[in-house]
C-alpha positions as CSV (number, residue, x, y, z in Angstrom):
1,M,65.9,-1.1,30.5
2,A,63.0,-2.1,28.4
3,K,63.0,-5.7,29.7
4,P,62.6,-5.0,33.4
5,H,59.8,-2.5,32.6
6,K,58.1,-5.1,30.5
7,R,58.5,-7.8,33.2
8,F,57.1,-5.4,35.8
9,L,54.1,-4.6,33.5
10,T,53.4,-8.4,32.9
11,V,53.6,-9.1,36.7
12,A,51.3,-6.1,37.4
13,I,48.7,-7.3,34.8
14,I,48.7,-10.9,36.2
15,L,48.3,-9.6,39.8
16,S,45.5,-7.3,38.6
17,V,43.7,-10.2,36.9
18,I,44.0,-12.4,40.0
19,C,42.6,-9.5,42.2
20,I,39.7,-8.9,39.8
21,V,38.8,-12.6,39.7
22,S,39.1,-12.9,43.5
23,L,36.9,-9.9,44.1
24,A,34.3,-11.1,41.6
25,V,34.1,-14.5,43.4
26,I,33.8,-12.8,46.8
27,D,31.2,-10.3,45.5
28,K,29.1,-13.1,44.0
29,K,29.2,-15.0,47.3
30,W,28.2,-12.0,49.3
31,T,25.4,-10.8,47.1
32,Q,23.7,-14.2,46.7
33,P,20.4,-14.6,48.7
34,I,20.7,-16.7,51.8
35,A,18.5,-19.8,51.7
36,T,16.6,-19.2,54.9
37,S,12.9,-19.0,55.8
38,A,11.3,-15.7,57.1
39,V,9.5,-17.9,59.6
40,T,11.5,-20.6,61.4
41,S,9.9,-23.7,62.8
42,P,10.8,-24.9,66.2
43,Y,10.3,-28.5,64.9
44,T,12.8,-30.6,63.0
45,L,11.3,-31.3,59.7
46,P,10.8,-35.0,59.0
47,K,12.1,-36.6,55.9
48,Q,9.4,-36.9,53.2
49,A,10.5,-40.5,52.5
50,S,9.2,-41.5,55.9
51,L,5.8,-39.8,55.6
52,T,3.3,-42.5,56.2
53,L,-0.3,-42.0,57.3
54,I,-0.8,-44.6,60.1
55,P,-4.2,-44.1,61.8
56,E,-4.3,-43.1,65.4
57,N,-7.7,-43.1,67.1
58,Y,-9.1,-40.1,68.9
59,I,-12.2,-40.5,71.1
60,D,-14.0,-38.2,73.6
61,N,-17.6,-37.9,74.9
62,Y,-18.9,-36.5,71.6
63,V,-16.9,-38.0,68.7
64,S,-14.3,-40.5,67.6
65,F,-12.2,-40.6,64.5
66,D,-8.8,-41.6,63.1
67,Y,-6.1,-39.1,62.3
68,P,-2.5,-39.7,61.1
69,S,-0.1,-40.6,63.9
70,I,2.5,-38.2,62.4
71,M,0.2,-35.4,63.7
72,T,0.5,-34.1,67.3
73,A,-2.5,-33.2,69.4
74,K,-2.5,-29.6,70.6
75,K,-4.4,-28.2,73.6
76,P,-7.3,-26.5,72.0
77,P,-8.9,-23.3,73.4
78,Q,-11.7,-23.7,75.9
79,P,-14.9,-24.0,73.9
80,T,-17.5,-21.3,74.1
81,L,-21.1,-21.8,73.1
82,P,-22.4,-22.9,70.7
83,V,-19.0,-24.8,70.5
84,I,-19.1,-27.6,73.1
85,D,-16.0,-29.6,72.1
86,N,-12.9,-29.2,70.0
87,A,-9.7,-30.9,69.1
88,T,-6.6,-29.7,67.3
89,F,-3.7,-31.6,65.6
90,S,-0.7,-30.3,63.7
91,Y,2.1,-31.6,61.7
92,P,5.2,-29.5,60.9
93,D,6.0,-29.7,57.2
94,D,7.4,-27.1,54.8
95,E,3.9,-25.5,55.4
96,S,2.4,-26.8,58.7
97,W,-0.7,-28.9,58.5
98,L,-3.5,-28.0,60.9
99,L,-6.5,-30.2,61.6
100,A,-9.1,-28.6,63.7
101,I,-12.4,-30.2,64.8
102,A,-15.2,-28.3,66.5
103,V,-18.5,-29.7,67.8
104,Y,-21.5,-27.4,68.1
105,K,-24.9,-27.8,69.8
106,I,-27.4,-26.2,67.4
107,P,-31.0,-27.1,68.4
108,S,-32.5,-26.4,65.0
109,G,-30.7,-29.4,63.6
110,N,-29.8,-27.8,60.3
111,F,-26.9,-25.8,58.8
112,N,-28.9,-22.6,58.3
113,N,-28.1,-21.7,62.0
114,N,-24.4,-22.6,61.7
115,S,-22.5,-19.3,61.2
116,A,-19.4,-21.1,59.9
117,Y,-21.5,-22.8,57.2
118,Q,-23.4,-19.6,56.3
119,A,-20.2,-17.6,56.0
120,R,-19.1,-20.0,53.3
121,I,-22.4,-20.3,51.5
122,V,-22.6,-16.5,51.0
123,N,-19.1,-16.4,49.5
124,P,-19.1,-18.8,46.6
125,S,-16.2,-17.0,44.9
126,V,-14.0,-17.9,47.8
127,Y,-15.5,-21.3,49.0
128,K,-16.4,-23.9,46.4
129,L,-19.1,-26.3,47.7
130,S,-19.0,-30.0,46.9
131,Q,-20.9,-33.0,48.4
132,S,-19.3,-36.3,49.5
133,T,-21.1,-39.4,50.6
134,I,-19.5,-40.7,53.8
135,N,-20.9,-43.7,55.5
136,G,-24.1,-43.3,53.5
137,I,-24.6,-39.6,54.6
138,S,-24.1,-36.6,52.3
139,V,-21.5,-34.3,53.7
140,P,-20.9,-30.7,52.4
141,I,-17.3,-29.9,52.0
142,F,-16.0,-26.3,51.2
143,T,-12.7,-25.7,49.5
144,N,-11.1,-22.3,49.8
145,V,-10.1,-21.6,46.1
146,T,-8.1,-18.4,46.9
147,V,-5.2,-20.1,48.7
148,T,-2.4,-22.4,47.5
149,G,-2.1,-25.8,49.1
150,Y,-5.0,-27.6,50.8
151,S,-7.8,-25.8,52.6
152,R,-11.1,-27.7,53.2
153,V,-13.9,-27.7,55.8
154,A,-16.4,-30.5,56.1
155,F,-19.7,-30.2,58.0
156,L,-21.3,-33.1,59.8
157,I,-24.6,-33.3,61.6
158,S,-26.3,-35.6,64.1
159,G,-29.6,-34.3,65.5
160,D,-28.8,-31.1,67.5
161,Y,-25.1,-31.6,67.1
162,Q,-22.9,-30.5,64.3
163,A,-19.2,-30.6,63.6
164,T,-16.7,-28.9,61.4
165,V,-13.6,-30.8,60.3
166,S,-11.1,-28.3,58.9
167,L,-7.7,-29.2,57.4
168,I,-5.3,-26.7,56.0
169,G,-1.7,-27.1,54.9
170,D,0.8,-27.8,52.1
171,D,3.2,-30.5,51.3
172,I,6.2,-30.7,48.9
173,N,4.7,-33.8,47.4
174,G,1.4,-32.0,46.6
175,V,-2.0,-32.2,48.3
176,T,-2.4,-36.0,48.2
177,P,-1.2,-36.6,51.8
178,L,-3.6,-33.9,53.0
179,A,-6.5,-35.2,51.0
180,N,-5.8,-38.7,52.4
181,T,-5.7,-37.2,55.9
182,M,-9.1,-35.6,55.4
183,A,-10.5,-38.9,54.0
184,M,-9.1,-40.8,57.0
185,V,-10.8,-38.5,59.4
186,L,-14.2,-38.4,57.6
187,N,-14.4,-42.1,56.8
188,S,-13.7,-43.1,60.4
189,W,-16.0,-40.4,61.9
190,Q,-18.4,-41.7,64.6
191,W,-20.8,-39.7,66.9
192,Q,-20.4,-41.1,70.4
193,G,-24.0,-40.5,71.6
194,S,-23.0,-40.0,75.2
195,Y,-23.9,-36.3,75.1
């Protein structure tokens, strides 16, 4: 009588161990966080290995410049004074890039009457000002130091006309592709003169 009872007890222990291990595996699988994003992109993300910044030219009545061909032109909102022209480009990455250009007509010919410039000047704890020489002209560039990734706005001027070149975004390879994009736009910048 002792042997069948011992065999039954051994089988019961083995089945219990199998059940406990199975439940532990299933529980671990169910309680793991799902690798999804809270915001889904409607775009297929390109492979980073193919990320190349080939210049594409943009030209209108006011300005011309190069931007990376990986970016897509978006229909900008209708400008309202003092904005007279704008252009917007984007690139879907792990954090989307957004390149926004706005051209203003400001008769004073200086940045003191540009509200976008003044908003940054009065907030030095948020916007760090630096100067870059581009095509022989000193260009103020503000960096938003309160955000991760890349967030810069450059201000250009030509007589009564001013422009903001804003680029924000992030990249899994760091900010170098974004910094190179901003350099591409600014180094190729031309005022068209047909205004």
